[in-house]
N, C-alpha and C positions, 0 to 999 in steps of 0.2 A: 418814218423807217430811219434807222440812223444813221449816218454819215458811214465812210466808208472809214478814217482811223477810230471813231466810235468802236464799232465794227472789230476793225484791230483788236482793240483793249478790253470788249467784252471775251472775244475769245483768247484774251491771255487770260482774263480777270478767274473763267469758265476753268480754266488747268490749271490753276493754283489750288497749293493743297488746302490755300486754308477757307475759299469762298464759301457764297452762303449754303451754298446748296451740297457740302461739305456737312457743314456742321450741322446743321440745321432739315433740307428739306429732305437729303438723301434719307433721312432716319422714317420722317414724318410717311415719304411714303411707303418705306418698307413697313412702319406698325399695321396702317390700312390696311397692304395690302395680303399684309398676314389674316388680318380680320377678317377680309373677305373671301381667299384663298380656303380658311380655315372653315367660313361660312358654306361657299362653296361647292366644294372639293370633296373634303375631308372625309362627307357623312355619306356620297353616295349610297346607297343601296335600292337593286331592283325588286321590284312588289312577291319575289320569293325571299327577301332582303342575305341575297346572297352580296357579301360584297363583293365591286369591282376590281377587277383586277386592278393593283397599283403599279408605276412607276417611280425609284424616287428620287427625287428633288432635293433639291434645298426645302425644300417647300412642303417634304412629305412626299405627298402625290405627284404622277405630271398633271399638265395640265395638258387636256385636248389639242389634237392634232390644227384645231382648227382655230382656237381662242383668239379675235383680234383683240386688237387696241387701236387707237385712234389718240392721238398725244397732240391737243395741239398746241403753239409757242411752244415747239419745240428747243428754241432754240440752236442747242451744238449735238442735242438726242441724250442730254443724258437721262433725261428719264426714261426715252428707246431704250436705250443701252442699262440700263435698273430693272426693264426684262424682257430683254432676254436672258438677265442675270436668275432672274426669276423663272423663265422656262419659256418663256412665251418666239414662238420661233418667226426670226428677224421680214419674212417673207410678208407678216402677218400683222404686220406692223406700219400703217397708215403715220407721217408724223407733217407739220401741220406748221405754216411757216414762215414772212415777211419779207425774209429775209435772205437774200440766197449767198451773199455768205455764210452768215451760219450754218447753213443745207451743206454745203459745201467745204465745209471745214475737218482739214485729217482726222481726225477724230472722230466724224460723223462713223457714227457703224452702220458695218457691211451689209445689203440685201433689202432695210430696211427700206417700208414703199416710202418716198421726198414728195410732199407737193410745198409749188411756193405759192404763196397767195396770202389777202389775209382771207383768214376763219372770221371774218363776219361776213361769208362769203364761201360757206362751208360745202356748202349746196351743191353751188355750183360745183364750185373745187372737186369732189370725190364724184360728181358724174365727166365731167373734163377728163380728170385721171382715168376714171372705170365702164363709163359708158353706160353707167348704169344706175340708175336714181335709190336702185333696192340697197344698193352696200351694205352694211348695218354691219358694226360692231359689241364685244360681250367690255370693254371698258373701254370709259372718254380719262380719259385726264389733261390739267391744261396746270401746269405748277408754272406761277408770277406771270399770267396773262392775263386774268379776267381786271384787275384796277388798272393796267391797262386804255379798256374800254371800256363809255362814256356809259350807263344804266342804258340805253335803247338796246344800245350795241351788242350786248351782254345778252339783253334779254331776246337780241332776232341771231347771234350765233348758237345759245341754247336749244332755239323752239328749232332750229336747222339739226340741230347732232340729233335734237328731239326722234327727228325720223329714221336719225339712222341710227340705234339702236335694239338689239336683235330680241331680246326679248325681256320680260318683267325685271326675270334677276340681276342684267347688266345694271355695271354699276358708273356713279360719277364722278371725279376726286379731282377734288381743286383743290390748291393753296396759293395764296396769295397775304400779301403782308396785312398783319394785325390795323384795323380797321383804324384803333386807339394809339393808333401811334402816332399816328397824325396833333389830333389833338384829343388828350390826356386829362389836360386838366376846363375843356370847356364840351359842357351833355352840348350848348347852342349848337356850338361851331361841327362836334359833329355831328347834328343831324340834319345838314346844311348843304347840297351836296354840291358839291364844288371841285374844282380841279390846283391842283398846283404842281411848280415845276422844282425838278429835287437833284441833288448832283447824287448818281449811281455810286456807287464802292468800286466803280471800273470806270468811273470821274466826269464818263455819258452826264449827261444832260433827260428828268425821263419828265414823262404830263404824265403827273398820276393822275388817273378819275376815283372821288374820293368815294368811298360808299361805305354805307353803314349794317355790319353783319343784318339786319333784317333786311337788305334794298339788295344784298349776296342772295336771300334765303324768299324773299320777296317775286326776286325772278327767275328761279328758279321753280317755283309754284306757277308764275306767270307760262312757262316755257314746255309743262311739262311733266314737274318732274316735284318729287317730296322726296324734302327733308331727312334722311335717317340718322344722321349723326354732323355733332360740327364737333372743332375743338381746336383748343392753342399749344402751341406751342411754343417755346425759349429757351434759349441758352443763355446760364445762372453766368454772371459778370465775373469774372473768374479766368486762373490762369488753366483752368482743367476743361471748361467751355464746359460741362456737364448738360446734357440735353435736357428738357421738361415739357412731354408728352399728357398733363394732364390740366389740365385749367385750377384744381385745388393749389396744385403746388407753382405754376406757372404765375400766377395770383398775389402768394406765396414770398413766391422770389418778387413780384415786379413791384412790393410793396417795400421790399429792403433795401434793391433799386433804387427805390426813390427817398429813401432816408437817406439818402448817401451824395442828395444833393440833384440827380441828375431828372429831374424833378417834369423836364413839360413834353418830353417824348420816350415811349417804349424805346428800346436798342431797334437799330434795321432785324432784329434777325429773332425776333418775336412773328409769331404765324399766325393765321388763322387756317384752316380748313372745314371741308365741308365734303359727307359724299352723298352721293345723292341716287334714286332708280323713277327708273319712267311712272312716272302715275298713270293710271287707268290702263285699254287696251286702246292699244291703233290696228289689231291684226286682226 
């Protein structure tokens, strides 16, 4: 848990106009949610092939009134705020964070259901909050969280989450720092699990649990999810800070970046995202 001073610095950073959420992560979630939205809702038909009535929103038709989201590691609620902008009803969003000061931030979205606690104990937290172990969600989000957990805690958290998804069409969307950001030059180091402490953009110190891309995918599988989509995002080094959302463009930019002499690490803004669906049938 961060110190009070570090949390205050984080909150100030979170509200600055040039933070990583604004530069990269928000646009990743826009991209992922728009894909999910189109796959899930734009083509809903009944057996008679009669279109279900639609209400226009920013993404086209409305979300179902009971569409629910579990936001893990919510911090100051930026993902939750974006979900509300997508049309999710605030009362249907459950936001979890270990830092109470971030949950109490004045910018935190109103009416979102907040839970203070460690995501590694998510089943217990949900049970205590709702007094119903059957509470479930159609969308799970985790932005810049799972690189902070050990592999075992990562799998444990996801395994518990698997018991709280609504149906096979539910989605889990996660964004983490790209693993190659730390070990760009050494494949041997990249494949050796370890932790490192680094200075965050807001000045605090973070214990970063390094996991490979394969670790993230394997952990999802062990927890009962199937990875359906993996991608890379990065911001161009330059004044316009253009966002690359596809692997080919990202790695072309990375090659250019390396040639400038910045050859030991990827920029901090490079991200890996994964989208997963529940495997099998628990019900």
